[in-house]
N, C-alpha and C positions, 0 to 999 in steps of 0.2 A: 088468626087475626094479628097476633103479636108479630109474626113473621112478616106479614105484609107491611105493618107499620114500621118495623125495623128496616126493611128494604127501602121503603119510601124515605125514611130519615137518612139512611146512608146515601141514597141517590141525591137528595137535596143538599146534604152536607158536602158531598163531592162536587156537585155543580157549583155551589157557592164558593168553595175554595178555588176551583179553577177560574171562575169569573173574577174573583178578587185579586188573583195573581196575574191576570192577563196583562200584557203590555199593550199600551196604546200610544200612538204618536199624537202629540198635542199640536195645535196651531202654533206656528212660529218655530217649530223644531226644524233644524237644518240637517239634511242628509247629504253628506259628501260621498258620492259614488265614484270610486276610482277603479278603472279597469286596467289590467297590467298584461304585458307580454314579457315573460321572463326567459332568460337563459340561465338555467341552473348549472351548478358545477357538475361535472360528469359523474361523480360518485354520489349524487343526491337524487332521490326520487321525488316526484311530485307529492306523494303521500307523506314523506318525511318533512318536506317543506311546509305543507298544509298543517301538519301536526305542530311544528314549531310556531307557525303563525297563530294558530288557534290557542295553544296551551302556554305559550311564553310571550310572544310579541304583543298580541291583543291585550292580555291582562296587564302587561307592563304599561302599555299606552293608556289604558283606562285609569291606572293608578297615578300616572304622572301628568295627565291632562284632565284635571277636574272639570266636570261639566260635559264630558264627552264619553262615548261608548263606541268601541270598535267591534265590528262584526266581519268575519271572513266569509265570503260568498264563493260558491262553486257553481259554474254555469251548468244547467241541467238540459236546457233546450235552446234552440235559436242560434243566432250568430256567434255567441260567446260560449257555446256548449264546450265543456271540458276546460274552460279557462277559469281564472281566479280573479276576484275583485275584492275590494275592501269597502265597507260602508262605515263611514264615521258619522255618528249621530251626535250633533251638538244641541244642547238644551234650547238654544236660541241663536239668533243672528248675532247678538251681542257676545255670546260665548265664542262663537266662531271667529268673530272679529277681534276678540281678545288675543287669539293666537295667530290669526291670519287677517290683518287689517285691510289688505287689498290682494288682488289676484297675484299669486306667486310671490307674496311678500310675507315675511314672518315678523313677529314682535319680540320684545325682550322676554315676555311671558313664555312664548314658544321656545326661545333659546334656552331659558332656564329649565323648562320641562324636558327638552331634547337632551340637555346635558346629563340629566338623570337616566337617559336611555342609552348612553354611550356603550355600556357593556352589551346590552341586548342588540344594539345596532351592529356591533362588531360580530356578534354571533350570527346575525342575519347575513352578513357579508360572507360567511362560510358557506351559505347555501346558494347564493345568487352571484353570477358573474356580471350580468348586466340586465337592465329592464327599461321598458318605456311605460309611460303612464298617461292616461287620458282621464280627465275627471270633469264632473259637473256638480255644483252644489245646488240642491233642491230644497226649497222652503215649503213646509206644509201649510197650506192655506185653509 
């Protein structure tokens, strides 16, 4: 009987912990989905580039752009299979507009945050020769 109770307790505790830590997207959150086509430097592999983006670039972006979170995406199926994208999550339209007040326009707040990213941006330039980007900002309704 004690074993069954202990197993039930462990199960309920584990379930409650996973539910309390689950991430949800709130109404008004902005998702900036940016898809890229990269030309990497010849001595750089896609895995090296993704590792840099996930472990250095995204954390630096999160630190320097308060109210945002960057995720690195890898295409698994469909038209963008084996391609890379970035999802920028802004807490709200107001936070997005603080950095980007209009399409392809940045603000003084963006410039200040980007200035703190100079070293990481220079490191990024060692991986990539050229790129093109297409994006859309999506608001959670």
